[in-house]
C-alpha positions, 0 to 999 in steps of 0.5 A, a space after each residue: 500500499 502507498 501509505 502517503 497517498 492512503 494519508 492524503 485521500 482520507 484527510 481529504 475525505 475527512 476535510 470535505 465531509 465526503 468520499 466524492 468531493 475528495 476524489 474530485 479534490 485529489 483529481 483522483 477516480 471515486 473508485 481509487 478513493 475508496 480503496 485507499 481509505 479501504 486500505 486506510 481502514 485495514 491499516 489502523 485496524 479499525 473503522 475509521 468513518 462513520 458512513 450515512 446516506 448525507 454525511 460521513 463523520 469520524 469514528 473515535 479511531 478515526 479522531 486519533 488516525 487523522 492526527 497521524 495522518 496530518 502528521 505524516 504528511 508533514 514529515 514527508 513533505 519536509 524529508 529530502 530525496 534520497 541522496 545520489 537518486 533523482 525522484 522524478 527519473 523514470 523508475 521500478 515497475 509499471 503494470 500495463 494491460 491492453 488487447 492483443 492486437 495492440 500488444 502485437 502490432 504497436 506496443 511490443 516495439 514501443 515497450 522494447 524501445 521505452 525500455 532501451 530510453 529508461 533502463 530503470 523501469 520494468 514492465 509487466 504487460 497484461 493481454 486481455 481483450 476484456 475492460 480490465 478494473 485498473 484498482 482491483 488488478 493494480 493496473 497502472 496504465 491501461 491501453 484501449 481503442 475505444 470511443 466510449 470512455 466512462 465520465 469518471 476515467 481519467 484518460 489521454 488520448 494517444 493517437 487515432 485508430 482508422 478502421 477497414 472494412 476486407 475479407 478474403 477473395 474466395 468469399 467475394 468470388 462466392 458472394 459478390 463484393 459490396 458497392 456500398 455500405 448499405 449493401 453489408 446489411 444483406 452480407 456475413 459479417 463479423 462482430 467484434 464483441 466490444 465495438 460496432 457488434 450490431 452497426 458500423 458506421 461509415 462517413 463520406 463528403 459529410 455524409 454519414 451512415 450507420 449500417 446494421 450488420 450481422 453474422 454468424 461468428 463474433 468474439 471478444 478477439 479482433 484477431 480471431 475475426 481478422 484470420 476467419 476473415 483471411 480464411 473466408 468466413 466473412 467481410 469483417 471490421 479491422 484496424 487499418 494497422 492489422 489488416 494492411 499486410 493481409 492485404 498487401 499480400 492478397 490474402 485479403 481485399 479492401 472494401 469500400 475504399 471511398 468510405 471512411 469507417 469510423 475512427 477510433 481513439 487509442 487512449 492510456 487509462 489511469 486512475 489518478 493525475 495526483 501522486 503520478 509515478 514518473 515511469 507513468 508519466 514518461 510512458 503516457 509521453 513516450 507513447 504519443 511520441 512513439 504512435 506519432 513516429 513510429 513508420 510501421 505505425 504511420 505506414 499502415 495508418 
């Protein structure tokens, strides 16, 4: 447990009278405030707050703990940095999470370059296509491709992710090639569980269209859908970076090239801007730089 951060959260709750106000004051997610309070009560070995529907008040143990936390924060503020070590230099373990496509197609190269630049850091990369719970799974940074961020999330936009519609030559030979987005409604479209499962959106010259789609295969793994598409199972909407190599090899055919499929954002999501570790801040800055300058990513973008 980060006891300094937990102490700061507890003091903020006590001074502002609510966990919501403390979260706003600390620029921290409410889930993170709840976690720190629970850890502070575990550390103190006692319940620190009386909770009612209208307000919070300190227990007797909470009064004692509040005074000790204030003393601890004063002492922490007065301490100088350890001799010979720059506290602002990125160091330590950074726990990250992302989907398989990003792990294979983008972050593998970025992580390698980051570790070369910052040799005092290490990374634990969790590859999971589900949206992880940063607090419960103790993830420092989750990288997500989405246009539907929850309002309570703290996120930084790292890059854009273009999408393309594609199919294998064998599928087109059997079922024909759609000429307009609306024709997709009559095709076997392979859908991704976490985005656009039943509605694909396109734009051209200021005109927008949303097409209801469906098919005999859906998945929570975009790479599985890409492989099935290359085998002629159906048409899929894929990140351009993932589909581009197969299109170049002739294993996939780009469809509806005069229409722009919905653009998505690539976001770095984390729990708090307060007490942000130097490694996390460095990684966010590094990924913005990397996405905008990496030749391989830009070639496919």
